[in-house]
C-alpha positions, 0 to 999 in steps of 0.5 A: 516322377511318382511311383505310379507315373505312366510311361505314356503321355498325351500330347494335345494340339489346339485345332484351327479349321471349320469342320470334319466328317462326323465319322472321321476316325479312319481319315484322321488316322490316315492323315496322321500316318502320312505325316508320322509313318512311324506311328504304324510301327507302334500299336500302343500309340492312340488317337483320342477322338476329336470332340465336335459340335453335336448333330446328325449330319455327315459333316460336323463343326469344330467347337472352340474346345476341339483338340487333337490328342495323341497318346504316345510313349514318353520317348516319342514326344520329341518326334511329335514336335514337327506337327506344330503348324502342320495341316492335316487333310482329314477327309477333305477338311484342312486342320491346322495344328497349334502348339502342343502341350503335354498332359500326364496320365493321372490315375482315377478310380473310374475310367471311360472310353467313348468306343471300345472294339473287339471282334464281338458284335454281341454285347455279352460276348463283348463283355466276356472278351473285355473280362479276359483282357482285364484278367490278362492285365491283372486288372480288377474292376467293374465294367459298365457297358454303354451304347452300341456304335458302328463306325467305318473302317477300311470300307467296312463297318466296325462295331463297338461299345462305350465302356466305363471301368469302376473301382480301379486301384491306382496301379490298375488305373495306370495300367488301363490308361497305358494299355487300353482295351480292345483293338484299333488305337489309332481309330480312337478305340479303347483309349481311356480317360478319367471320369467322375460319373457314370453319366458319361454313358448317357451322353 
């Protein structure tokens, strides 16, 4: 492994199914923990959001590019092999998981998370909280806060923002990819991916 190889990796599964609830974060987390109860003991484990066909209705269609990706420590990769062929019940929708592939976490100077949540609903307070987390991690970079979002969590509303981090060193990029920012990793919050352009915030 290289000097900056991450201790965590993404395990990515093809999906077979018709659709999902558009806000499926909680239902997906619950479905995964029914099959993998040990996930609850590892708060660093993250679930990437599933990309679905754009729209405004409460139900969303899967696209040919829809995937389930789990971010876990390397030593937990073997435990995920049991998910191949499994069927997840996500809010009443059946999702069959195909054969997984391993995807390394590669450092990039710009990282993006579709949703990051803290305990703050105000944008300025949110940015201040993220600054404190970055300081605690020893990470230096510029944060660019995107659009405000509200999702469901345990019957209540959870507020967050999309977030881009720019100007990261290789070591700092790996640090953020591994640690994430904010809360609720298994809801797909605070899980970062490399990105080449600030255009993501307008998506």
